[in-house]
N, CA, C and O atoms as a DFTB+ gen file, in Angstrom:
428 C
 N C O
     1  1      38.109     -30.319      -8.684
     2  2      37.698     -31.713      -8.725
     3  2      36.295     -31.828      -8.114
     4  3      36.067     -31.396      -6.984
     5  1      35.379     -32.400      -8.853
     6  2      34.018     -32.517      -8.343
     7  2      33.868     -33.770      -7.489
     8  3      34.545     -34.777      -7.698
     9  1      32.971     -33.675      -6.534
    10  2      32.698     -34.811      -5.656
    11  2      31.662     -35.702      -6.319
    12  3      30.767     -35.211      -7.007
    13  1      31.776     -37.019      -6.116
    14  2      30.748     -37.910      -6.656
    15  2      29.416     -37.640      -5.961
    16  3      29.369     -37.328      -4.771
    17  1      28.346     -37.764      -6.722
    18  2      27.025     -37.483      -6.185
    19  2      26.122     -38.694      -6.346
    20  3      26.002     -39.250      -7.439
    21  1      25.504     -39.090      -5.282
    22  2      24.485     -40.124      -5.294
    23  2      23.354     -39.634      -4.399
    24  3      23.587     -39.224      -3.262
    25  1      22.135     -39.678      -4.914
    26  2      20.978     -39.320      -4.098
    27  2      20.647     -40.534      -3.238
    28  3      20.381     -41.616      -3.762
    29  1      20.664     -40.356      -1.920
    30  2      20.453     -41.463      -0.988
    31  2      19.207     -41.177      -0.162
    32  3      19.217     -40.280       0.681
    33  1      18.136     -41.928      -0.393
    34  2      16.913     -41.704       0.398
    35  2      17.107     -42.084       1.864
    36  3      17.723     -43.100       2.188
    37  1      16.566     -41.244       2.736
    38  2      16.555     -41.507       4.171
    39  2      15.105     -41.826       4.543
    40  3      14.200     -41.043       4.254
    41  1      14.895     -42.953       5.170
    42  2      13.540     -43.384       5.525
    43  2      13.378     -43.400       7.040
    44  3      14.359     -43.400       7.784
    45  1      12.133     -43.414       7.478
    46  2      11.853     -43.516       8.902
    47  2      11.829     -42.200       9.639
    48  3      11.866     -42.179      10.869
    49  1      11.768     -41.097       8.909
    50  2      11.769     -39.785       9.562
    51  2      10.567     -39.650      10.490
    52  3      10.655     -38.998      11.530
    53  1       9.452     -40.260      10.119
    54  2       8.258     -40.152      10.959
    55  2       8.492     -40.746      12.344
    56  3       7.902     -40.286      13.321
    57  1       9.347     -41.764      12.438
    58  2       9.651     -42.343      13.746
    59  2      10.539     -41.416      14.564
    60  3      10.358     -41.287      15.775
    61  1      11.492     -40.774      13.911
    62  2      12.364     -39.834      14.616
    63  2      11.579     -38.641      15.123
    64  3      11.821     -38.148      16.224
    65  1      10.633     -38.179      14.312
    66  2       9.854     -36.996      14.677
    67  2       8.855     -37.284      15.785
    68  3       8.404     -36.372      16.477
    69  1       8.513     -38.543      15.949
    70  2       7.474     -38.924      16.910
    71  2       8.016     -39.926      17.920
    72  3       7.481     -41.021      18.093
    73  1       9.088     -39.518      18.575
    74  2       9.714     -40.403      19.548
    75  2       8.795     -40.638      20.745
    76  3       7.797     -39.943      20.931
    77  1       9.151     -41.614      21.533
    78  2       8.345     -41.937      22.723
    79  2       8.271     -40.764      23.693
    80  3       7.305     -40.635      24.444
    81  1       9.293     -39.909      23.676
    82  2       9.283     -38.771      24.597
    83  2       8.263     -37.713      24.178
    84  3       7.806     -36.924      25.006
    85  1       7.905     -37.697      22.885
    86  2       6.917     -36.731      22.412
    87  2       5.513     -37.308      22.538
    88  3       4.595     -36.636      23.006
    89  1       5.357     -38.544      22.121
    90  2       4.098     -39.299      22.217
    91  2       2.867     -38.534      21.748
    92  3       1.960     -38.282      22.541
    93  1       2.822     -38.152      20.449
    94  2       1.595     -37.511      19.955
    95  2       0.429     -38.483      20.023
    96  3       0.605     -39.696      19.903
    97  1      -0.748     -37.943      20.214
    98  2      -1.913     -38.784      20.442
    99  2      -2.684     -39.116      19.176
   100  3      -3.246     -40.206      19.065
   101  1      -2.720     -38.205      18.229
   102  2      -3.541     -38.419      17.041
   103  2      -2.670     -38.520      15.798
   104  3      -1.501     -38.132      15.809
   105  1      -3.252     -39.044      14.733
   106  2      -2.528     -39.128      13.467
   107  2      -2.173     -37.731      12.966
   108  3      -1.097     -37.526      12.404
   109  1      -3.065     -36.781      13.166
   110  2      -2.805     -35.398      12.750
   111  2      -1.603     -34.820      13.496
   112  3      -0.788     -34.115      12.901
   113  1      -1.484     -35.114      14.796
   114  2      -0.328     -34.643      15.575
   115  2       0.952     -35.301      15.085
   116  3       1.987     -34.644      14.965
   117  1       0.884     -36.604      14.799
   118  2       2.067     -37.303      14.275
   119  2       2.497     -36.686      12.943
   120  3       3.682     -36.434      12.722
   121  1       1.539     -36.450      12.072
   122  2       1.851     -35.844      10.776
   123  2       2.453     -34.450      10.959
   124  3       3.402     -34.088      10.265
   125  1       1.909     -33.675      11.884
   126  2       2.418     -32.326      12.128
   127  2       3.858     -32.368      12.637
   128  3       4.686     -31.565      12.205
   129  1       4.168     -33.292      13.547
   130  2       5.542     -33.425      14.056
   131  2       6.494     -33.821      12.944
   132  3       7.599     -33.287      12.847
   133  1       6.065     -34.763      12.096
   134  2       6.913     -35.219      10.999
   135  2       7.168     -34.082      10.015
   136  3       8.306     -33.858       9.602
   137  1       6.114     -33.367       9.640
   138  2       6.284     -32.251       8.705
   139  2       7.155     -31.148       9.286
   140  3       7.927     -30.525       8.557
   141  1       7.043     -30.896      10.582
   142  2       7.880     -29.877      11.220
   143  2       9.355     -30.263      11.125
   144  3      10.199     -29.416      10.832
   145  1       9.673     -31.541      11.371
   146  2      11.061     -31.993      11.264
   147  2      11.532     -31.892       9.816
   148  3      12.638     -31.415       9.559
   149  1      10.715     -32.332       8.878
   150  2      11.097     -32.257       7.463
   151  2      11.309     -30.803       7.030
   152  3      12.228     -30.511       6.264
   153  1      10.472     -29.902       7.512
   154  2      10.650     -28.484       7.187
   155  2      11.962     -27.947       7.736
   156  3      12.650     -27.178       7.064
   157  1      12.316     -28.351       8.961
   158  2      13.610     -27.929       9.525
   159  2      14.756     -28.428       8.653
   160  3      15.702     -27.689       8.383
   161  1      14.670     -29.677       8.216
   162  2      15.724     -30.232       7.368
   163  2      15.795     -29.488       6.034
   164  3      16.881     -29.177       5.544
   165  1      14.638     -29.210       5.458
   166  2      14.585     -28.545       4.155
   167  2      15.133     -27.124       4.231
   168  3      15.951     -26.729       3.400
   169  1      14.691     -26.361       5.217
   170  2      15.079     -24.957       5.275
   171  2      16.502     -24.775       5.778
   172  3      17.147     -23.780       5.447
   173  1      16.994     -25.697       6.557
   174  2      18.344     -25.570       7.089
   175  2      19.388     -25.761       5.998
   176  3      20.470     -25.177       6.060
   177  1      19.066     -26.579       5.000
   178  2      20.026     -26.823       3.927
   179  2      21.340     -27.361       4.446
   180  3      22.397     -27.100       3.872
   181  1      21.276     -28.102       5.516
   182  2      22.487     -28.577       6.151
   183  2      22.949     -29.926       5.663
   184  3      22.768     -30.292       4.501
   185  1      23.531     -30.631       6.551
   186  2      24.087     -31.939       6.246
   187  2      23.635     -32.950       7.281
   188  3      23.342     -32.614       8.428
   189  1      23.588     -34.189       6.842
   190  2      23.393     -35.285       7.772
   191  2      24.688     -36.063       7.857
   192  3      25.476     -36.091       6.911
   193  1      24.899     -36.687       8.989
   194  2      26.037     -37.561       9.183
   195  2      25.528     -38.986       9.044
   196  3      24.547     -39.363       9.684
   197  1      26.188     -39.774       8.217
   198  2      25.816     -41.172       8.018
   199  2      26.787     -42.039       8.790
   200  3      27.998     -41.973       8.578
   201  1      26.250     -42.859       9.692
   202  2      27.087     -43.720      10.525
   203  2      26.510     -45.137      10.548
   204  3      25.326     -45.349      10.288
   205  1      27.362     -46.079      10.861
   206  2      26.935     -47.474      11.003
   207  2      26.813     -47.774      12.499
   208  3      27.808     -48.108      13.143
   209  1      25.613     -47.660      13.054
   210  2      25.430     -47.884      14.486
   211  2      25.297     -49.373      14.792
   212  3      25.136     -50.187      13.883
   213  1      25.363     -49.717      16.048
   214  2      24.991     -51.075      16.456
   215  2      23.476     -51.145      16.392
   216  3      22.783     -50.371      17.052
   217  1      22.969     -52.063      15.604
   218  2      21.527     -52.170      15.439
   219  2      21.181     -53.649      15.431
   220  3      21.465     -54.348      14.459
   221  1      20.578     -54.124      16.497
   222  2      20.289     -55.559      16.616
   223  2      19.219     -56.011      15.630
   224  3      19.161     -57.192      15.288
   225  1      18.368     -55.091      15.164
   226  2      17.316     -55.456      14.210
   227  2      17.853     -55.561      12.792
   228  3      17.375     -56.371      11.998
   229  1      18.851     -54.736      12.474
   230  2      19.457     -54.754      11.145
   231  2      20.923     -54.375      11.282
   232  3      21.255     -53.190      11.324
   233  1      21.811     -55.379      11.353
   234  2      23.230     -55.092      11.537
   235  2      23.855     -54.285      10.400
   236  3      24.941     -53.730      10.567
   237  1      23.185     -54.210       9.246
   238  2      23.700     -53.439       8.111
   239  2      23.165     -52.009       8.073
   240  3      23.507     -51.253       7.164
   241  1      22.345     -51.628       9.029
   242  2      21.693     -50.319       9.021
   243  2      22.718     -49.183       9.022
   244  3      23.791     -49.283       9.617
   245  1      22.348     -48.104       8.337
   246  2      23.127     -46.868       8.341
   247  2      22.197     -45.761       8.836
   248  3      21.152     -45.498       8.242
   249  1      22.590     -45.131       9.913
   250  2      21.793     -44.099      10.563
   251  2      22.153     -42.720      10.016
   252  3      23.324     -42.419       9.787
   253  1      21.139     -41.892       9.810
   254  2      21.336     -40.490       9.432
   255  2      21.066     -39.639      10.669
   256  3      20.009     -39.745      11.292
   257  1      22.036     -38.798      11.013
   258  2      21.891     -37.899      12.164
   259  2      21.999     -36.463      11.680
   260  3      22.806     -36.144      10.807
   261  1      21.168     -35.600      12.266
   262  2      21.167     -34.184      11.930
   263  2      21.279     -33.398      13.225
   264  3      20.407     -33.488      14.089
   265  1      22.340     -32.636      13.359
   266  2      22.585     -31.833      14.556
   267  2      22.422     -32.670      15.825
   268  3      21.793     -32.242      16.793
   269  1      23.001     -33.869      15.800
   270  2      22.979     -34.749      16.959
   271  2      21.710     -35.558      17.139
   272  3      21.619     -36.362      18.067
   273  1      20.717     -35.359      16.262
   274  2      19.445     -36.066      16.391
   275  2      19.334     -37.122      15.293
   276  3      19.612     -36.845      14.126
   277  1      18.931     -38.317      15.669
   278  2      18.675     -39.362      14.682
   279  2      17.438     -38.974      13.886
   280  3      16.384     -38.705      14.461
   281  1      17.567     -38.945      12.552
   282  2      16.428     -38.537      11.726
   283  2      15.936     -39.632      10.799
   284  3      14.916     -39.448      10.134
   285  1      16.613     -40.750      10.729
   286  2      16.157     -41.840       9.877
   287  2      17.308     -42.739       9.493
   288  3      18.411     -42.641      10.031
   289  1      17.026     -43.611       8.557
   290  2      18.008     -44.595       8.096
   291  2      18.107     -44.568       6.581
   292  3      17.148     -44.234       5.884
   293  1      19.279     -44.923       6.085
   294  2      19.471     -45.059       4.649
   295  2      18.571     -46.185       4.150
   296  3      18.500     -47.259       4.748
   297  1      17.891     -45.913       3.048
   298  2      17.023     -46.914       2.427
   299  2      17.829     -48.181       2.114
   300  3      18.985     -48.098       1.698
   301  1      17.222     -49.335       2.314
   302  2      17.901     -50.616       2.090
   303  2      18.539     -50.709       0.709
   304  3      19.584     -51.341       0.557
   305  1      17.932     -50.096      -0.290
   306  2      18.457     -50.156      -1.653
   307  2      19.816     -49.477      -1.801
   308  3      20.513     -49.697      -2.791
   309  1      20.199     -48.654      -0.827
   310  2      21.440     -47.888      -0.920
   311  2      22.475     -48.278       0.125
   312  3      23.530     -47.650       0.218
   313  1      22.187     -49.295       0.899
   314  2      23.113     -49.686       1.968
   315  2      24.477     -50.100       1.434
   316  3      25.504     -49.729       2.002
   317  1      24.496     -50.863       0.352
   318  2      25.773     -51.350      -0.179
   319  2      26.692     -50.199      -0.586
   320  3      27.877     -50.203      -0.252
   321  1      26.152     -49.216      -1.303
   322  2      26.972     -48.098      -1.745
   323  2      27.476     -47.271      -0.559
   324  3      28.609     -46.790      -0.577
   325  1      26.649     -47.105       0.458
   326  2      27.076     -46.327       1.629
   327  2      28.112     -47.107       2.436
   328  3      29.074     -46.521       2.931
   329  1      27.930     -48.412       2.574
   330  2      28.943     -49.218       3.279
   331  2      30.285     -49.155       2.559
   332  3      31.330     -49.080       3.205
   333  1      30.269     -49.183       1.225
   334  2      31.530     -49.070       0.467
   335  2      32.177     -47.711       0.728
   336  3      33.391     -47.625       0.912
   337  1      31.365     -46.647       0.743
   338  2      31.897     -45.311       0.987
   339  2      32.453     -45.187       2.406
   340  3      33.494     -44.565       2.615
   341  1      31.755     -45.784       3.385
   342  2      32.254     -45.771       4.765
   343  2      33.587     -46.498       4.860
   344  3      34.508     -46.035       5.533
   345  1      33.685     -47.632       4.189
   346  2      34.940     -48.402       4.214
   347  2      36.065     -47.587       3.583
   348  3      37.179     -47.542       4.104
   349  1      35.763     -46.946       2.460
   350  2      36.764     -46.107       1.787
   351  2      37.178     -44.938       2.668
   352  3      38.299     -44.442       2.555
   353  1      36.287     -44.498       3.541
   354  2      36.549     -43.384       4.459
   355  2      37.147     -43.872       5.781
   356  3      37.192     -43.122       6.757
   357  1      37.595     -45.098       5.813
   358  2      38.224     -45.631       7.027
   359  2      37.246     -45.892       8.155
   360  3      37.644     -45.939       9.319
   361  1      35.968     -46.063       7.830
   362  2      34.954     -46.317       8.849
   363  2      34.457     -45.070       9.548
   364  3      33.554     -45.134      10.383
   365  1      35.050     -43.925       9.205
   366  2      34.608     -42.660       9.804
   367  2      33.264     -42.253       9.211
   368  3      32.973     -42.610       8.069
   369  1      32.436     -41.518       9.950
   370  2      31.137     -41.080       9.436
   371  2      31.291     -40.290       8.139
   372  3      32.315     -39.652       7.894
   373  1      30.251     -40.352       7.324
   374  2      30.195     -39.581       6.088
   375  2      29.276     -38.386       6.292
   376  3      28.283     -38.477       7.014
   377  1      29.600     -37.280       5.664
   378  2      28.715     -36.127       5.666
   379  2      28.002     -36.095       4.323
   380  3      28.630     -36.229       3.273
   381  1      26.683     -35.915       4.363
   382  2      25.887     -35.868       3.147
   383  2      25.044     -34.601       3.157
   384  3      24.379     -34.298       4.147
   385  1      25.075     -33.870       2.061
   386  2      24.260     -32.665       1.938
   387  2      22.794     -33.027       1.795
   388  3      22.444     -33.987       1.109
   389  1      21.944     -32.253       2.446
   390  2      20.505     -32.389       2.257
   391  2      20.174     -31.584       1.003
   392  3      20.312     -30.361       0.988
   393  1      19.741     -32.273      -0.039
   394  2      19.458     -31.587      -1.295
   395  2      17.978     -31.480      -1.589
   396  3      17.546     -30.590      -2.323
   397  1      17.204     -32.378      -1.021
   398  2      15.779     -32.382      -1.316
   399  2      15.040     -33.137      -0.218
   400  3      15.511     -34.163       0.273
   401  1      13.891     -32.621       0.154
   402  2      13.020     -33.311       1.094
   403  2      11.721     -33.607       0.357
   404  3      11.052     -32.697      -0.133
   405  1      11.369     -34.891       0.284
   406  2      10.170     -35.316      -0.415
   407  2       9.274     -36.019       0.588
   408  3       9.725     -36.892       1.330
   409  1       8.009     -35.639       0.610
   410  2       7.045     -36.265       1.511
   411  2       6.182     -37.223       0.688
   412  3       5.514     -36.821      -0.264
   413  1       6.212     -38.476       1.071
   414  2       5.367     -39.484       0.435
   415  2       4.152     -39.719       1.322
   416  3       4.266     -39.737       2.548
   417  1       3.020     -39.895       0.719
   418  2       1.781     -40.061       1.482
   419  2       1.840     -41.279       2.396
   420  3       1.325     -41.243       3.514
   421  1       2.455     -42.342       1.935
   422  2       2.511     -43.583       2.736
   423  2       3.955     -43.880       3.117
   424  3       4.534     -44.858       2.645
   425  1       4.532     -43.047       3.963
   426  2       5.879     -43.275       4.444
   427  2       6.885     -42.485       3.689
   428  3       8.078     -42.568       3.978
């Protein structure tokens, strides 16, 4: 039996890669940190865990975590489908395979 497949974009990786604890000073450093995180995700071929955290800015947000680290959020266009899947899963986190890492010039 095959599993249903939906490509779900994760956004905001640049914020995860450049947390306040790292505090890169230049745009080049920020870009380097972001690319390093994306490379780890790409080469690891692992999975992210999708969870519905408490988020005062967006109560519908779905967080993507990789090896215990927050790496971004599900794109707003896919929130409904992920919320339905979470509900079907009894509210337990979902595991999603990392299939592709795409770098966009502007986010």
